[in-house]
DRENDO-1510 file (C-alpha; in Angstrom, 1 decimal, always signed):
<recs>
REC; n; res; u; v; w
REC; 1; UNK; -152.3; +57.7; -130.3 .
REC; 2; UNK; -150.6; +57.5; -127.0 .
REC; 3; UNK; -146.9; +57.6; -127.6 .
REC; 4; UNK; -144.1; +57.0; -125.2 .
REC; 5; UNK; -140.9; +59.0; -125.5 .
REC; 6; UNK; -138.0; +59.9; -123.3 .
REC; 7; UNK; -137.8; +63.6; -122.8 .
REC; 8; UNK; -135.5; +66.0; -120.8 .
REC; 9; UNK; -137.7; +68.1; -118.6 .
REC; 10; UNK; -136.6; +71.4; -120.1 .
REC; 11; UNK; -137.3; +70.1; -123.6 .
REC; 12; UNK; -140.8; +69.2; -122.5 .
REC; 13; UNK; -141.2; +72.7; -121.0 .
REC; 14; UNK; -140.1; +74.2; -124.3 .
REC; 15; UNK; -142.8; +72.1; -126.2 .
REC; 16; UNK; -145.4; +73.2; -123.7 .
REC; 17; UNK; -144.4; +76.9; -124.1 .
REC; 18; UNK; -144.6; +76.3; -127.9 .
REC; 19; UNK; -148.2; +75.1; -127.4 .
REC; 20; UNK; -149.1; +78.1; -125.4 .
REC; 21; UNK; -147.5; +80.3; -128.1 .
REC; 22; UNK; -149.8; +78.7; -130.6 .
REC; 23; UNK; -152.9; +79.5; -128.4 .
REC; 24; UNK; -151.7; +83.1; -128.1 .
REC; 25; UNK; -151.2; +83.5; -131.8 .
REC; 26; UNK; -154.6; +81.8; -132.4 .
REC; 27; UNK; -156.4; +84.4; -130.2 .
REC; 28; UNK; -154.4; +87.3; -131.5 .
REC; 29; UNK; -155.1; +86.3; -135.1 .
REC; 30; UNK; -158.9; +86.3; -134.4 .
REC; 31; UNK; -158.7; +89.8; -132.7 .
REC; 32; UNK; -156.7; +91.2; -135.7 .
REC; 33; UNK; -159.1; +89.6; -138.1 .
REC; 34; UNK; -162.0; +91.6; -136.6 .
REC; 35; UNK; -159.8; +94.8; -136.4 .
REC; 36; UNK; -158.8; +94.4; -140.1 .
REC; 37; UNK; -162.4; +94.0; -141.3 .
REC; 38; UNK; -163.3; +97.2; -139.3 .
REC; 39; UNK; -160.3; +99.0; -140.8 .
REC; 40; UNK; -161.3; +98.1; -144.3 .
REC; 41; UNK; -164.8; +99.3; -143.6 .
REC; 42; UNK; -163.7; +102.6; -142.2 .
REC; 43; UNK; -161.4; +103.2; -145.2 .
REC; 44; UNK; -164.2; +102.5; -147.6 .
REC; 45; UNK; -162.4; +99.4; -149.0 .
REC; 46; UNK; -165.6; +97.4; -149.3 .
REC; 47; UNK; -164.3; +95.0; -151.9 .
REC; 48; UNK; -161.3; +94.0; -149.7 .
REC; 49; UNK; -163.6; +93.8; -146.7 .
REC; 50; UNK; -166.0; +91.5; -148.5 .
REC; 51; UNK; -163.2; +89.3; -149.8 .
REC; 52; UNK; -161.6; +89.1; -146.3 .
REC; 53; UNK; -164.9; +88.1; -144.7 .
REC; 54; UNK; -165.4; +85.5; -147.4 .
REC; 55; UNK; -162.0; +84.0; -146.7 .
REC; 56; UNK; -162.5; +84.0; -143.0 .
REC; 57; UNK; -166.0; +82.4; -143.2 .
REC; 58; UNK; -165.0; +79.9; -145.9 .
REC; 59; UNK; -162.0; +78.8; -144.0 .
REC; 60; UNK; -163.9; +78.6; -140.8 .
REC; 61; UNK; -166.6; +76.4; -142.3 .
REC; 62; UNK; -164.0; +74.2; -143.9 .
REC; 63; UNK; -162.3; +73.6; -140.6 .
REC; 64; UNK; -165.5; +73.0; -138.7 .
REC; 65; UNK; -166.6; +70.4; -141.2 .
REC; 66; UNK; -163.4; +68.5; -140.9 .
REC; 67; UNK; -163.4; +68.9; -137.1 .
REC; 68; UNK; -167.0; +67.6; -136.8 .
REC; 69; UNK; -166.4; +64.7; -139.2 .
REC; 70; UNK; -163.3; +63.6; -137.3 .
REC; 71; UNK; -164.9; +64.0; -133.9 .
REC; 72; UNK; -168.0; +62.0; -135.0 .
REC; 73; UNK; -166.0; +58.8; -135.7 .
REC; 74; UNK; -163.7; +59.3; -132.7 .
REC; 75; UNK; -166.0; +60.2; -129.8 .
REC; 76; UNK; -165.1; +57.0; -127.9 .
REC; 77; UNK; -161.5; +58.1; -127.8 .
REC; 78; UNK; -162.1; +61.5; -126.1 .
REC; 79; UNK; -160.2; +61.6; -122.8 .
REC; 80; UNK; -159.8; +65.2; -121.8 .
REC; 81; UNK; -162.2; +66.7; -119.3 .
REC; 82; UNK; -163.3; +69.6; -121.4 .
REC; 83; UNK; -164.1; +67.4; -124.4 .
REC; 84; UNK; -165.8; +64.8; -122.2 .
REC; 85; UNK; -168.0; +67.6; -120.7 .
REC; 86; UNK; -168.9; +68.8; -124.2 .
REC; 87; UNK; -169.7; +65.2; -125.3 .
REC; 88; UNK; -171.8; +64.4; -122.2 .
REC; 89; UNK; -173.9; +67.6; -122.5 .
REC; 90; UNK; -174.3; +67.1; -126.3 .
REC; 91; UNK; -172.4; +70.4; -127.0 .
REC; 92; UNK; -169.9; +69.2; -129.6 .
REC; 93; UNK; -172.3; +69.7; -132.6 .
REC; 94; UNK; -173.5; +73.1; -131.3 .
REC; 95; UNK; -169.9; +74.2; -130.8 .
REC; 96; UNK; -169.1; +73.4; -134.4 .
REC; 97; UNK; -172.3; +75.1; -135.6 .
REC; 98; UNK; -171.2; +78.2; -133.8 .
REC; 99; UNK; -167.7; +77.9; -135.5 .
REC; 100; UNK; -166.1; +77.0; -132.1 .
REC; 101; UNK; -165.0; +73.4; -132.9 .
REC; 102; UNK; -161.4; +74.3; -133.3 .
REC; 103; UNK; -161.5; +76.2; -130.0 .
REC; 104; UNK; -162.8; +73.0; -128.3 .
REC; 105; UNK; -159.9; +71.1; -129.8 .
REC; 106; UNK; -157.4; +73.7; -128.7 .
REC; 107; UNK; -158.8; +73.5; -125.2 .
REC; 108; UNK; -158.3; +69.7; -125.2 .
REC; 109; UNK; -154.7; +70.1; -126.4 .
REC; 110; UNK; -153.9; +72.7; -123.7 .
REC; 111; UNK; -155.4; +70.4; -121.0 .
REC; 112; UNK; -153.4; +67.4; -122.2 .
REC; 113; UNK; -150.2; +69.4; -122.5 .
REC; 114; UNK; -150.7; +70.8; -119.0 .
REC; 115; UNK; -151.3; +67.4; -117.6 .
REC; 116; UNK; -148.2; +66.0; -119.4 .
REC; 117; UNK; -145.9; +68.8; -118.2 .
REC; 118; UNK; -147.1; +68.5; -114.6 .
REC; 119; UNK; -146.6; +64.7; -114.7 .
REC; 120; UNK; -143.1; +65.2; -116.1 .
REC; 121; UNK; -142.2; +67.8; -113.4 .
REC; 122; UNK; -143.4; +65.3; -110.7 .
REC; 123; UNK; -141.2; +62.6; -112.2 .
REC; 124; UNK; -138.2; +64.9; -112.3 .
REC; 125; UNK; -138.6; +65.9; -108.7 .
REC; 126; UNK; -139.0; +62.3; -107.6 .
REC; 127; UNK; -135.9; +61.2; -109.6 .
REC; 128; UNK; -138.0; +58.9; -111.8 .
REC; 129; UNK; -137.2; +58.1; -115.3 .
REC; 130; UNK; -138.2; +61.0; -117.6 .
REC; 131; UNK; -141.0; +59.5; -119.6 .
REC; 132; UNK; -143.9; +61.4; -121.2 .
REC; 133; UNK; -146.9; +59.8; -122.7 .
REC; 134; UNK; -148.8; +62.2; -125.0 .
REC; 135; UNK; -152.5; +61.8; -125.7 .
REC; 136; UNK; -152.2; +62.0; -129.5 .
REC; 137; UNK; -155.3; +60.1; -130.5 .
REC; 138; UNK; -157.1; +63.3; -131.4 .
REC; 139; UNK; -154.0; +65.5; -131.6 .
REC; 140; UNK; -153.2; +64.3; -135.1 .
REC; 141; UNK; -156.6; +65.5; -136.3 .
REC; 142; UNK; -155.8; +68.9; -134.6 .
REC; 143; UNK; -152.5; +69.1; -136.4 .
REC; 144; UNK; -154.1; +68.4; -139.8 .
REC; 145; UNK; -156.8; +71.0; -139.1 .
REC; 146; UNK; -154.2; +73.6; -138.2 .
REC; 147; UNK; -152.3; +72.8; -141.3 .
REC; 148; UNK; -155.4; +73.2; -143.5 .
REC; 149; UNK; -156.0; +76.5; -141.7 .
REC; 150; UNK; -152.6; +77.7; -142.6 .
REC; 151; UNK; -153.2; +77.3; -146.3 .
REC; 152; UNK; -156.9; +78.1; -146.5 .
REC; 153; UNK; -156.9; +81.2; -144.3 .
REC; 154; UNK; -153.4; +82.5; -143.3 .
REC; 155; UNK; -151.8; +82.5; -146.8 .
REC; 156; UNK; -154.9; +83.8; -148.7 .
REC; 157; UNK; -155.2; +86.6; -146.1 .
REC; 158; UNK; -151.5; +87.4; -146.5 .
REC; 159; UNK; -151.9; +87.5; -150.3 .
REC; 160; UNK; -155.0; +89.8; -150.0 .
REC; 161; UNK; -153.3; +92.2; -147.6 .
REC; 162; UNK; -150.1; +92.4; -149.8 .
REC; 163; UNK; -152.3; +93.1; -152.8 .
REC; 164; UNK; -153.9; +96.0; -151.0 .
REC; 165; UNK; -150.6; +97.4; -149.9 .
REC; 166; UNK; -149.2; +97.1; -153.5 .
REC; 167; UNK; -152.3; +99.0; -154.9 .
REC; 168; UNK; -152.3; +101.7; -152.3 .
REC; 169; UNK; -148.6; +102.1; -152.0 .
REC; 170; UNK; -148.7; +102.5; -148.2 .
REC; 171; UNK; -148.5; +100.3; -145.1 .
REC; 172; UNK; -150.9; +100.9; -142.2 .
REC; 173; UNK; -150.3; +99.9; -138.6 .
REC; 174; UNK; -153.3; +97.4; -138.5 .
REC; 175; UNK; -152.3; +95.7; -141.8 .
REC; 176; UNK; -148.7; +95.6; -140.7 .
REC; 177; UNK; -149.6; +93.8; -137.5 .
REC; 178; UNK; -151.9; +91.5; -139.4 .
REC; 179; UNK; -149.1; +90.6; -141.8 .
REC; 180; UNK; -146.8; +89.8; -138.8 .
REC; 181; UNK; -149.4; +87.8; -137.0 .
REC; 182; UNK; -150.5; +85.9; -140.1 .
REC; 183; UNK; -146.9; +85.0; -141.0 .
REC; 184; UNK; -146.3; +83.9; -137.4 .
REC; 185; UNK; -149.4; +81.8; -137.3 .
REC; 186; UNK; -148.3; +80.2; -140.6 .
REC; 187; UNK; -144.9; +79.5; -139.2 .
REC; 188; UNK; -146.3; +78.0; -136.1 .
REC; 189; UNK; -148.8; +75.7; -137.9 .
REC; 190; UNK; -146.1; +74.4; -140.3 .
REC; 191; UNK; -143.6; +73.8; -137.4 .
REC; 192; UNK; -146.3; +72.3; -135.2 .
REC; 193; UNK; -147.1; +69.8; -137.9 .
REC; 194; UNK; -143.5; +68.8; -138.3 .
REC; 195; UNK; -142.8; +68.5; -134.5 .
REC; 196; UNK; -146.1; +66.6; -134.1 .
REC; 197; UNK; -144.6; +63.8; -136.1 .
REC; 198; UNK; -142.0; +63.4; -133.4 .
REC; 199; UNK; -144.6; +61.7; -131.1 .
REC; 200; UNK; -144.1; +58.6; -133.2 .
REC; 201; UNK; -140.4; +59.1; -132.8 .
REC; 202; UNK; -139.8; +57.3; -129.5 .
REC; 203; UNK; -137.7; +54.7; -131.2 .
REC; 204; UNK; -135.8; +55.1; -134.4 .
REC; 205; UNK; -137.7; +58.2; -135.7 .
REC; 206; UNK; -135.3; +60.8; -134.4 .
REC; 207; UNK; -136.1; +64.4; -135.1 .
REC; 208; UNK; -134.3; +67.5; -133.8 .
REC; 209; UNK; -135.4; +71.1; -133.5 .
REC; 210; UNK; -132.8; +71.9; -136.2 .
REC; 211; UNK; -134.7; +69.6; -138.5 .
REC; 212; UNK; -137.9; +71.5; -137.8 .
REC; 213; UNK; -136.1; +74.8; -138.4 .
REC; 214; UNK; -134.8; +73.7; -141.8 .
REC; 215; UNK; -138.2; +72.2; -142.6 .
REC; 216; UNK; -139.8; +75.5; -142.0 .
REC; 217; UNK; -137.1; +77.4; -143.8 .
REC; 218; UNK; -137.5; +75.6; -147.1 .
REC; 219; UNK; -141.3; +76.0; -146.8 .
REC; 220; UNK; -140.8; +79.7; -146.2 .
REC; 221; UNK; -138.4; +80.2; -149.1 .
REC; 222; UNK; -140.9; +78.5; -151.4 .
REC; 223; UNK; -144.1; +80.2; -150.0 .
REC; 224; UNK; -142.7; +83.7; -150.1 .
REC; 225; UNK; -142.2; +83.9; -153.9 .
REC; 226; UNK; -145.5; +82.1; -154.5 .
REC; 227; UNK; -147.5; +84.5; -152.3 .
REC; 228; UNK; -145.7; +87.6; -153.6 .
REC; 229; UNK; -146.2; +86.5; -157.3 .
REC; 230; UNK; -149.9; +86.0; -156.6 .
REC; 231; UNK; -150.2; +89.4; -154.9 .
REC; 232; UNK; -148.3; +91.2; -157.7 .
REC; 233; UNK; -150.5; +89.5; -160.3 .
REC; 234; UNK; -153.7; +90.2; -158.4 .
REC; 235; UNK; -152.7; +93.9; -158.0 .
REC; 236; UNK; -152.7; +94.5; -161.8 .
REC; 237; UNK; -155.2; +91.8; -163.0 .
REC; 238; UNK; -157.5; +91.3; -160.0 .
REC; 239; UNK; -160.4; +89.9; -162.1 .
REC; 240; UNK; -158.3; +87.0; -163.4 .
REC; 241; UNK; -157.0; +85.7; -160.1 .
REC; 242; UNK; -160.3; +83.7; -159.5 .
REC; 243; UNK; -160.0; +82.1; -163.0 .
REC; 244; UNK; -156.4; +81.2; -162.3 .
REC; 245; UNK; -157.1; +79.7; -158.9 .
REC; 246; UNK; -160.1; +77.6; -160.1 .
REC; 247; UNK; -158.3; +76.3; -163.2 .
REC; 248; UNK; -155.1; +75.3; -161.4 .
REC; 249; UNK; -157.0; +74.0; -158.3 .
REC; 250; UNK; -159.2; +71.7; -160.3 .
REC; 251; UNK; -156.1; +70.2; -162.0 .
REC; 252; UNK; -154.5; +69.7; -158.6 .
REC; 253; UNK; -157.6; +68.0; -157.2 .
REC; 254; UNK; -157.6; +65.6; -160.1 .
REC; 255; UNK; -153.9; +64.8; -159.3 .
REC; 256; UNK; -154.8; +64.2; -155.7 .
REC; 257; UNK; -157.5; +61.8; -156.9 .
REC; 258; UNK; -155.0; +59.9; -159.0 .
REC; 259; UNK; -153.0; +59.3; -155.8 .
REC; 260; UNK; -155.9; +57.2; -154.5 .
REC; 261; UNK; -156.0; +58.9; -151.1 .
REC; 262; UNK; -157.9; +57.2; -148.3 .
REC; 263; UNK; -158.1; +59.7; -145.4 .
REC; 264; UNK; -161.8; +60.0; -144.8 .
REC; 265; UNK; -164.6; +57.6; -143.7 .
REC; 266; UNK; -166.6; +57.7; -146.9 .
REC; 267; UNK; -165.8; +58.3; -150.6 .
REC; 268; UNK; -167.9; +61.4; -150.7 .
REC; 269; UNK; -166.1; +63.1; -147.9 .
REC; 270; UNK; -162.8; +61.8; -149.4 .
REC; 271; UNK; -163.4; +64.2; -152.3 .
REC; 272; UNK; -163.9; +67.0; -149.7 .
REC; 273; UNK; -160.5; +66.1; -148.3 .
REC; 274; UNK; -159.0; +66.1; -151.8 .
REC; 275; UNK; -160.4; +69.5; -152.5 .
REC; 276; UNK; -158.7; +70.8; -149.3 .
REC; 277; UNK; -155.4; +69.3; -150.4 .
REC; 278; UNK; -155.8; +71.0; -153.8 .
REC; 279; UNK; -156.0; +74.3; -151.9 .
REC; 280; UNK; -152.8; +73.4; -150.0 .
REC; 281; UNK; -151.0; +72.4; -153.2 .
REC; 282; UNK; -152.0; +75.7; -154.8 .
REC; 283; UNK; -149.4; +77.3; -152.4 .
REC; 284; UNK; -147.1; +74.5; -151.3 .
REC; 285; UNK; -146.3; +70.8; -151.4 .
REC; 286; UNK; -147.8; +68.3; -148.9 .
REC; 287; UNK; -147.4; +64.6; -149.3 .
REC; 288; UNK; -150.8; +62.7; -149.1 .
REC; 289; UNK; -149.9; +59.3; -150.5 .
REC; 290; UNK; -147.2; +56.7; -150.7 .
REC; 291; UNK; -148.2; +55.9; -154.3 .
REC; 292; UNK; -145.4; +56.5; -156.8 .
REC; 293; UNK; -141.9; +57.8; -156.3 .
REC; 294; UNK; -141.7; +60.7; -153.9 .
REC; 295; UNK; -138.7; +62.4; -155.6 .
REC; 296; UNK; -140.5; +62.3; -159.0 .
REC; 297; UNK; -143.7; +63.7; -157.5 .
REC; 298; UNK; -141.9; +66.5; -155.8 .
REC; 299; UNK; -139.8; +67.3; -158.9 .
REC; 300; UNK; -143.0; +67.4; -161.1 .
REC; 301; UNK; -144.8; +69.6; -158.6 .
REC; 302; UNK; -142.0; +72.1; -158.1 .
REC; 303; UNK; -141.5; +72.4; -161.8 .
REC; 304; UNK; -145.2; +73.1; -162.4 .
REC; 305; UNK; -145.3; +75.7; -159.6 .
REC; 306; UNK; -142.1; +77.3; -160.8 .
REC; 307; UNK; -143.5; +77.6; -164.3 .
REC; 308; UNK; -146.8; +79.0; -163.0 .
REC; 309; UNK; -145.1; +81.5; -160.7 .
REC; 310; UNK; -142.9; +82.7; -163.5 .
REC; 311; UNK; -146.0; +83.1; -165.7 .
REC; 312; UNK; -147.7; +85.2; -163.0 .
REC; 313; UNK; -144.6; +87.4; -162.6 .
REC; 314; UNK; -144.3; +87.7; -166.4 .
REC; 315; UNK; -148.0; +88.9; -166.7 .
REC; 316; UNK; -147.4; +91.4; -163.8 .
REC; 317; UNK; -144.3; +92.8; -165.5 .
REC; 318; UNK; -146.3; +93.2; -168.7 .
REC; 319; UNK; -149.0; +95.2; -167.0 .
REC; 320; UNK; -147.1; +97.0; -164.3 .
REC; 321; UNK; -145.8; +99.9; -166.4 .
REC; 322; UNK; -149.4; +101.0; -167.3 .
REC; 323; UNK; -149.9; +102.0; -163.7 .
REC; 324; UNK; -148.5; +105.1; -162.0 .
REC; 325; UNK; -147.5; +105.9; -158.4 .
REC; 326; UNK; -146.1; +103.1; -156.3 .
REC; 327; UNK; -145.3; +100.9; -159.4 .
REC; 328; UNK; -142.3; +103.0; -160.2 .
REC; 329; UNK; -140.5; +101.7; -157.2 .
REC; 330; UNK; -141.0; +98.1; -158.2 .
REC; 331; UNK; -138.6; +97.2; -161.0 .
REC; 332; UNK; -139.5; +93.9; -162.6 .
REC; 333; UNK; -135.9; +93.4; -163.5 .
REC; 334; UNK; -135.1; +93.3; -159.8 .
REC; 335; UNK; -138.2; +91.8; -158.4 .
REC; 336; UNK; -138.5; +88.8; -160.7 .
REC; 337; UNK; -134.9; +87.5; -160.4 .
REC; 338; UNK; -135.1; +88.0; -156.6 .
REC; 339; UNK; -138.2; +86.0; -156.2 .
REC; 340; UNK; -137.1; +83.2; -158.6 .
REC; 341; UNK; -133.8; +83.2; -156.7 .
REC; 342; UNK; -135.6; +82.7; -153.4 .
REC; 343; UNK; -137.6; +79.8; -155.0 .
REC; 344; UNK; -134.4; +78.1; -156.3 .
REC; 345; UNK; -132.8; +78.5; -152.9 .
REC; 346; UNK; -135.9; +77.0; -151.3 .
REC; 347; UNK; -135.6; +74.0; -153.6 .
REC; 348; UNK; -131.9; +73.6; -152.7 .
REC; 349; UNK; -132.7; +73.8; -148.9 .
REC; 350; UNK; -135.5; +71.3; -149.5 .
REC; 351; UNK; -133.0; +68.8; -151.1 .
REC; 352; UNK; -130.7; +69.3; -148.2 .
REC; 353; UNK; -133.5; +68.6; -145.7 .
REC; 354; UNK; -134.7; +65.4; -147.4 .
REC; 355; UNK; -131.1; +64.1; -147.9 .
REC; 356; UNK; -129.7; +64.7; -144.4 .
REC; 357; UNK; -132.3; +65.9; -142.0 .
REC; 358; UNK; -135.6; +64.2; -142.8 .
REC; 359; UNK; -136.2; +61.5; -140.2 .
REC; 360; UNK; -135.6; +58.0; -141.6 .
REC; 361; UNK; -137.6; +54.9; -140.8 .
REC; 362; UNK; -135.5; +52.3; -138.9 .
REC; 363; UNK; -136.8; +49.5; -141.1 .
REC; 364; UNK; -138.6; +49.1; -144.4 .
REC; 365; UNK; -141.8; +47.6; -142.8 .
REC; 366; UNK; -143.0; +51.0; -141.6 .
REC; 367; UNK; -146.6; +50.2; -142.4 .
REC; 368; UNK; -146.6; +47.2; -140.2 .
REC; 369; UNK; -144.9; +49.1; -137.4 .
REC; 370; UNK; -147.4; +51.9; -137.5 .
REC; 371; UNK; -150.3; +49.4; -137.5 .
REC; 372; UNK; -148.9; +47.6; -134.5 .
REC; 373; UNK; -148.4; +50.9; -132.7 .
REC; 374; UNK; -151.9; +52.0; -133.5 .
REC; 375; UNK; -153.4; +48.6; -132.5 .
REC; 376; UNK; -151.5; +48.7; -129.2 .
REC; 377; UNK; -152.6; +52.3; -128.4 .
REC; 378; UNK; -156.2; +51.5; -129.2 .
REC; 379; UNK; -156.3; +49.5; -126.0 .
REC; 380; UNK; -154.6; +52.2; -123.9 .
REC; 381; UNK; -156.8; +54.4; -121.8 .
REC; 382; UNK; -154.4; +56.2; -119.4 .
REC; 383; UNK; -152.7; +59.1; -121.0 .
REC; 384; UNK; -150.4; +59.8; -118.0 .
REC; 385; UNK; -149.1; +56.4; -117.3 .
REC; 386; UNK; -145.3; +56.2; -117.1 .
REC; 387; UNK; -144.6; +52.5; -117.2 .
REC; 388; UNK; -142.3; +53.0; -120.2 .
REC; 389; UNK; -144.1; +50.6; -122.5 .
REC; 390; UNK; -143.4; +51.0; -126.2 .
REC; 391; UNK; -145.4; +50.1; -129.3 .
REC; 392; UNK; -143.2; +47.1; -129.8 .
REC; 393; UNK; -144.5; +45.6; -126.5 .
REC; 394; UNK; -147.8; +45.2; -128.3 .
REC; 395; UNK; -146.3; +43.5; -131.4 .
REC; 396; UNK; -147.6; +40.2; -130.3 .
REC; 397; UNK; -151.2; +41.4; -130.5 .
REC; 398; UNK; -153.0; +40.4; -133.6 .
REC; 399; UNK; -153.2; +43.2; -136.2 .
REC; 400; UNK; -156.7; +44.6; -136.6 .
REC; 401; UNK; -158.1; +46.9; -139.3 .
REC; 402; UNK; -157.6; +50.5; -138.3 .
REC; 403; UNK; -160.5; +52.9; -138.5 .
REC; 404; UNK; -161.3; +56.5; -137.6 .
REC; 405; UNK; -158.6; +58.6; -136.0 .
REC; 406; UNK; -156.2; +55.6; -135.6 .
REC; 407; UNK; -156.3; +55.0; -139.4 .
REC; 408; UNK; -155.9; +58.7; -140.1 .
REC; 409; UNK; -152.9; +59.2; -137.7 .
REC; 410; UNK; -151.2; +56.0; -139.1 .
REC; 411; UNK; -151.7; +57.2; -142.7 .
REC; 412; UNK; -150.6; +60.7; -141.9 .
REC; 413; UNK; -147.4; +59.6; -140.3 .
REC; 414; UNK; -146.7; +56.9; -142.9 .
REC; 415; UNK; -147.0; +59.6; -145.6 .
REC; 416; UNK; -144.7; +61.9; -143.7 .
REC; 417; UNK; -141.9; +59.3; -143.2 .
REC; 418; UNK; -142.4; +58.0; -146.8 .
</recs>
């Protein structure tokens, strides 16, 4: 959607630098992926190398499929020059076949962000009202793809590398850099998703950077114990981690199905989306439906994950004393209370966030407001216009059924503000 919001120039510059940081981390992560694979090969760690390649290729294919599906029903909304060029020369499908679809989307986001910041600086110099209109029609697909990447690639990679460190008892330079880059990419993708919701916040949906920091903090405090518990369990019972993932993942997919999600164009691809959400839920919570009470859903989910994490730690502590070497420095009586303490702290921070910092809807009819905003923006074609119109100006227009990216963005934001 094209959203209108007042923005202090330096705040816009900060968001632009944040986007560039994301691009830098994206490129650096790819470079270190290749370097880590080479390092595993040189060390003779062929099993780790094979698993890492599987994670990289599997996640890449998953992202390309989502990207292509969402491009295919939104081609008429493409406005950036780089994406128009790819569309006119029939390059979008080859780009995705070559696993470059996300790069194409990143190029579009960088182009749009650059156009927005230059327009904002011009307004600032001319003394005009500081208005920024962001081309978010396809940005919301980009945010969702990056979020899926965080949980289908970044976190599994982090778990694999931690497992290797635990088994070898040493930290190498390449793996250390890979851990830092992966953690930074994860942090960026989670924060980017949260800040991306602010595009809708031009009127009544206020969101501060502090809200984003706290949002990331509770995610971090819940993800760290989860990833560490999985790595510890995998380090002593590596053959059972696949069975654990598949059994829990299938249960989570069924739970997603019970939520009656409606994010994709066809029922078949909706199951594909539910499978991806199951992967996200394996590590952390992500709201995908307004069905049911949110507090009850979060309470049930966190209770299940806390029980599963405690079980993983218990199995690790049972097997750990059978191993020699580095295991002697890991005392289960210290590790387990520390990780569970972090998890409880994360839940408390999460409660604080939702009680005081989560942006609130200005009125209960949020679905109607989102639908009006999406309907208004569907007729907008100029992503740099600064007339200051708001979605409410299009309220008189008759509501039309939303499809494609407009439907996805509306659903995505409605679930977030729910």
